C-alpha positions in Angstrom: -26.5 -39.4 -5.7 -23.6 -36.9 -5.5 -22.7 -34.6 -8.3 -19.4 -32.7 -8.3 -18.8 -30.0 -11.0 -17.0 -26.8 -11.8 -19.2 -23.7 -12.4 -18.4 -20.5 -14.3 -18.6 -18.4 -11.2 -19.9 -18.0 -7.6 -22.8 -16.1 -9.2 -24.1 -19.5 -10.5 -24.9 -20.4 -6.9 -27.7 -18.7 -5.0 -26.2 -16.3 -2.3 -28.2 -17.9 0.5 -26.9 -21.4 -0.4 -23.3 -20.4 -0.6 -23.4 -18.3 2.5 -25.0 -21.2 4.5 -21.7 -23.1 3.9 -19.6 -20.1 4.9 -21.5 -19.6 8.1 -19.3 -17.8 10.7 -16.1 -18.1 8.8 -14.1 -15.4 6.9 -16.2 -12.6 5.4 -14.1 -12.8 2.3 -15.6 -16.2 1.5 -19.1 -14.7 1.4 -21.0 -14.6 -1.8 -21.2 -10.8 -1.7 -17.4 -10.4 -1.9 -16.6 -13.2 -4.4 -19.5 -12.4 -6.7 -18.7 -8.7 -6.6 -15.1 -9.5 -7.8 -16.7 -11.3 -10.7 -19.3 -8.6 -11.5 -16.7 -5.9 -11.3 -14.4 -7.7 -13.7 -11.5 -7.9 -11.2 -11.5 -11.7 -11.9 -12.4 -13.3 -15.2 -11.7 -11.9 -18.7 -8.0 -11.2 -19.2 -7.2 -10.9 -15.5 -5.5 -14.3 -15.3 -8.1 -15.3 -12.7 -10.8 -17.6 -14.2 -13.5 -18.4 -11.6 -14.3 -22.1 -11.6 -15.9 -22.8 -8.2 -16.1 -26.5 -7.4 -19.4 -27.6 -5.9 -20.9 -30.8 -4.7 -24.7 -31.4 -4.6 -26.5 -34.4 -3.2 -30.1 -34.8 -4.4 -29.9 -31.1 -5.5 -28.7 -29.9 -2.1 -25.4 -28.0 -1.9 -23.3 -30.0 0.5 -19.7 -28.7 -0.2 -17.9 -26.0 -2.3 -14.5 -24.7 -3.0 -13.6 -21.2 -4.2 -11.5 -22.2 -7.1 -9.7 -20.3 -9.9 -7.6 -21.2 -12.9 -4.5 -19.0 -12.8 -2.4 -17.9 -15.7 0.2 -16.2 -13.4 1.0 -16.0 -9.7 0.1 -12.4 -8.9 -2.4 -11.5 -6.2 -1.9 -14.7 -4.2 0.5 -13.6 -1.3 1.9 -17.2 -1.1 4.8 -16.7 -3.4 5.7 -19.5 -5.9 7.5 -17.6 -8.6 10.7 -19.5 -7.8 8.9 -22.8 -8.4 7.5 -21.4 -11.7 11.0 -20.4 -12.8 12.5 -23.8 -11.9 9.7 -25.5 -13.8 10.3 -23.5 -16.9 14.0 -24.2 -16.8 13.2 -27.9 -16.6 10.8 -27.6 -19.6 7.7 -28.0 -17.4 4.8 -25.7 -18.1 3.8 -24.1 -14.7 0.8 -22.2 -16.0 -2.1 -22.6 -16.0 -2.6 -23.9 -12.5 -5.4 -24.2 -10.0 -5.7 -21.9 -6.9 -8.1 -22.5 -4.0 -8.4 -19.2 -2.2 -9.7 -15.7 -2.3 -8.3 -13.4 -4.9 -6.0 -10.6 -3.6 -6.8 -11.4 0.0 -4.2 -12.9 2.3 -6.8 -13.8 5.0 -7.1 -17.3 6.4 -10.4 -19.1 6.2 -11.9 -22.4 5.3 -11.1 -23.3 1.8 -13.4 -26.4 1.8 -16.9 -25.3 2.7 -18.9 -28.1 4.0 -22.5 -28.3 5.3 -22.6 -28.7 9.1 -24.4 -32.1 8.7 -21.5 -33.5 6.7 -18.1 -34.8 7.6 -15.5 -32.1 6.9 -12.5 -34.5 6.7 -14.3 -36.8 4.3 -15.4 -34.0 2.0 -11.9 -32.3 2.0 -10.5 -35.7 0.9 -13.1 -36.1 -1.8 -12.7 -32.6 -3.2 -8.9 -32.8 -3.0 -9.1 -35.9 -5.1 -11.3 -34.0 -7.5 -8.7 -31.2 -7.7 -6.0 -33.7 -8.6 -8.2 -35.2 -11.3 -8.8 -31.8 -12.8 -5.0 -31.2 -13.0 -4.4 -34.6 -14.7 -7.4 -34.3 -17.1 -6.9 -30.6 -18.1 -3.1 -30.3 -18.3 -2.9 -28.1 -15.2 0.4 -28.1 -13.4 -1.0 -28.3 -9.9 -3.5 -27.2 -7.3 -2.6 -24.7 -4.5 -4.7 -24.2 -1.4 -3.7 -20.8 0.2 -4.4 -19.5 3.7 -6.4 -22.5 4.8 -7.5 -23.5 8.3 -5.5 -25.9 10.5 -8.2 -28.6 10.3 -7.7 -28.8 6.5 -4.0 -29.7 6.8 -4.2 -33.4 7.7 -6.8 -34.5 5.1 -4.9 -32.5 2.4 -1.6 -34.1 3.3 -3.3 -37.5 3.2 -4.3 -36.6 -0.4 -0.6 -35.9 -1.3 -0.5 -32.1 -0.8 2.6 -30.6 0.7 2.4 -28.2 3.6 3.9 -24.7 3.6 4.0 -22.5 6.7 4.1 -18.7 6.6 3.8 -15.9 9.1 1.5 -12.9 9.6 1.5 -10.3 12.4 -1.8 -10.1 14.3 -3.1 -8.2 17.3 -4.9 -10.2 20.1 -7.2 -8.6 22.7 -6.3 -9.7 26.2 -9.4 -8.2 27.8 -7.9 -4.7 27.7 -10.4 -2.1 29.0 -8.8 0.7 27.0 -5.9 1.7 24.8 -3.7 2.8 27.8 -4.0 -0.6 29.4 -2.7 -2.2 26.2 0.2 0.3 26.1 1.0 -0.8 29.6 2.0 -4.2 28.2 4.9 -2.6 26.3 8.3 -2.0 27.6 8.9 1.7 28.3 10.9 2.4 25.1 8.2 1.0 22.8 5.4 2.5 24.8 7.0 6.0 24.6 7.6 5.6 20.9 3.9 4.8 20.2 2.8 7.8 22.3 5.3 10.0 20.4 4.0 8.8 17.0 0.5 9.6 18.0 1.4 13.1 19.3 3.2 13.9 16.0 0.1 13.1 14.0 -2.1 15.2 16.2 0.4 18.1 16.1 0.2 18.0 12.3 -3.5 19.0 12.7 -4.8 15.5 11.7 -7.7 13.8 13.4 -9.3 10.4 12.7 -12.8 9.0 12.6 -14.1 5.4 12.5 -17.2 4.9 10.3 -18.9 1.6 10.2 -21.8 0.2 8.2 -24.6 2.6 7.6 -22.6 5.4 9.1 -20.4 5.4 6.0 -21.6 8.3 3.7 -22.0 7.4 0.0 -19.9 10.4 -0.9 -16.9 8.9 0.8 -16.6 6.0 -1.7 -14.8 8.0 -4.3 -12.4 9.3 -1.7 -11.6 5.8 -0.4 -11.0 4.6 -3.9 -8.5 7.4 -4.4 -6.7 6.4 -1.2 -6.5 2.8 -2.6 -5.0 4.1 -5.9 -2.5 6.3 -4.1 -0.9 3.2 -2.6 -1.0 0.8 -5.6 0.2 3.5 -8.0 2.8 5.1 -5.7 4.8 1.9 -4.9 7.1 0.0 -7.3 5.5 -3.3 -6.1 1.9 -1.9 -6.3 -0.6 -3.7 -8.5 -4.1 -2.4 -9.1 -6.3 -5.5 -8.7 -9.5 -3.7 -7.8 -11.5 -1.0 -9.7 -14.1 1.5 -8.6 -17.0 -0.7 -9.6 -15.9 -3.2 -7.0 -15.9 -0.5 -4.3 -19.4 0.5 -5.5 -20.7 -3.1 -5.4 -19.4 -3.9 -1.9 -20.7 -0.7 -0.5 -24.1 -1.6 -1.9 -24.1 -5.4 -1.1 -21.7 -5.6 1.9 -21.9 -2.3 3.7 -22.7 -4.0 7.0 -19.2 -5.5 7.0 -17.3 -2.3 6.3 -15.3 -0.3 8.8 -13.5 2.6 7.3 -11.0 4.8 9.3 -10.6 8.2 7.8 -8.0 10.8 8.7 -8.7 14.5 7.9 -7.1 17.9 8.3 -8.5 21.4 7.7 -8.7 20.6 3.9 -10.8 17.4 4.4 -10.0 13.7 4.2 -6.4 13.0 3.5 -6.0 9.3 4.3 -7.9 6.2 5.2 -8.1 2.5 5.6 -10.7 0.0 4.2 -11.3 -2.6 6.9 -13.8 -5.4 7.2 -15.4 -6.8 10.4 -17.2 -10.1 11.1 -17.9 -11.7 14.4 -15.2 -10.7 16.8 -12.5 -10.1 14.2 -11.4 -6.9 12.3 -9.5 -7.3 9.0 -7.3 -4.5 7.6 -7.3 -4.5 3.8 -6.4 -1.3 2.0 -4.7 2.0 3.0 -3.8 5.1 1.2 -2.9 8.8 1.7 -3.1 11.8 -0.5 -0.3 13.6 1.3 2.6 12.5 3.5 2.3 13.0 7.3 4.9 11.5 9.6 3.6 8.4 11.4 0.1 8.7 9.8 0.2 5.2 8.5 0.7 3.8 12.0 -2.0 5.9 13.5 -4.7 5.1 10.9 -3.8 1.5 10.1 -2.9 0.2 13.6 -3.6 2.5 16.6 -7.0 3.7 15.6 -8.0 0.1 14.6 -6.8 -1.3 18.0 -8.8 1.4 19.8 -11.8 0.4 17.8 -11.3 -3.3 18.6 -11.0 -2.6 22.3 -14.1 -0.4 22.3 -16.1 -3.0 20.4 -14.9 -6.0 22.3 -13.3 -7.6 19.3 -10.7 -10.3 20.1 -8.4 -10.1 17.0 -7.2 -7.7 14.4 -5.5 -9.0 11.3 -3.9 -6.1 9.4 -2.8 -8.1 6.4 0.4 -9.6 5.0 4.0 -8.4 5.4 5.3 -5.6 7.5 7.8 -6.8 10.2 7.4 -3.3 11.7 4.1 -4.5 13.0 5.9 -6.8 15.5 7.5 -3.7 17.1 4.0 -2.3 17.7 2.4 -5.3 19.5 1.4 -7.5 16.6 2.8 -10.9 17.3 3.7 -13.4 14.6 1.1 -16.1 13.9 1.5 -19.1 11.5 -0.4 -19.3 8.2 -0.8 -22.5 6.2 -1.0 -23.4 2.5 -0.9 -26.8 0.8 0.3 -27.7 -2.7 -0.1 -30.5 -5.2 2.2 -30.5 -8.2 1.4 -32.9 -11.0 4.9 -33.4 -12.4 6.7 -35.9 -10.2 10.2 -34.3 -10.5 8.8 -30.8 -9.6 6.7 -32.3 -6.8 9.7 -34.0 -5.2 11.9 -30.8 -5.5 9.3 -28.6 -4.0 8.6 -31.1 -1.2 12.3 -31.0 -0.2 12.3 -27.2 -0.3 9.2 -27.0 1.9 10.6 -29.4 4.5 13.6 -27.2 4.9 11.5 -24.0 4.8 9.2 -25.4 7.6 12.2 -25.9 9.9 13.4 -22.3 9.3 9.9 -21.0 9.8 9.5 -22.9 13.1 12.7 -21.3 14.4 11.6 -17.9 13.1 8.2 -18.1 14.8 9.9 -19.1 18.1 12.2 -16.1 17.8 9.2 -13.8 17.3 7.5 -15.2 20.4 10.7 -14.7 22.5 11.1 -11.2 21.1 7.5 -9.9 21.4 7.3 -6.2 22.0 4.8 -7.0 24.7 5.9 -8.0 28.2 4.8 -11.4 29.4 1.6 -11.4 31.4 2.4 -11.8 35.1 1.9 -15.3 36.3 -0.9 -15.9 38.8 0.2 -17.3 42.2 
């Protein structure tokens, strides 16, 4: 007998059971990250993110799960639907609350339907997608949105009536480079010289950088890294403080083995840093901040030091996060991202479906343009 239910948080599931479903997928799906967001109060309460993970058990065994939230707004999602919300309100349709399948504040792709290896993924995606639609109908929710999902989740979700949206992120791929200079050799001379000049300017300012991973991260650095994070979210008009210091403390205690922090210092001590996460052969860039301005320091700490680390560790991919077309100029090529959307109200669903069909055509053309205009020279063809 199969039982499907919504829980009040990932904390309601034993960590080992949840992580067995995550397996080798995105680290941000792991119990330690999701439960820490709950324990720190970054989600729940008045945050507008109410954790309601959807789980399926068969004879008591956890066979499938979905990281699910009831949302009262559209912040912290990175798949922007504010235009849909505005259109709904103008038409007299309540857009909030809605359901979101994804990881709060984290534009990183990963499985959104976690299924035990012994089970059929496609079958369970279809069953859980139907459960999401039932929740919308029964609870007066405007729709269900599945953000930054995997490619193998697209077809079963489309079969369940969800509409596909395609986005873009800029990512670095390791083409078996033995060192940073071999990667630079892939650039045309103008861009190659620009990167070298940017790195020289940082060094000339008396700034040096260090990569600290796992147990090498000193406890005393936590407060400094949190200050770096605050400097960015409070120093930008678009900045939103989604995380608090308790979250940093929890992940350093529970999740230290995933952390890779890059810290830049001058004679006064640490002045900038990035909060990165590693799992398998992938590095994920998440948060950056600086206590003082140094020309090109952002590129050095966020990109070049991270690329050097990936090459040294034999990592195959670096995902530095959402946005930032300037990444494309520095060897981070555009890669598609996927989200799927179910809207309960027929008129809104039809309007959004038309919009997404047009948007997908434009995105396909945009991705092709990015491929043709990569900052990297094509690899020479083998004879």
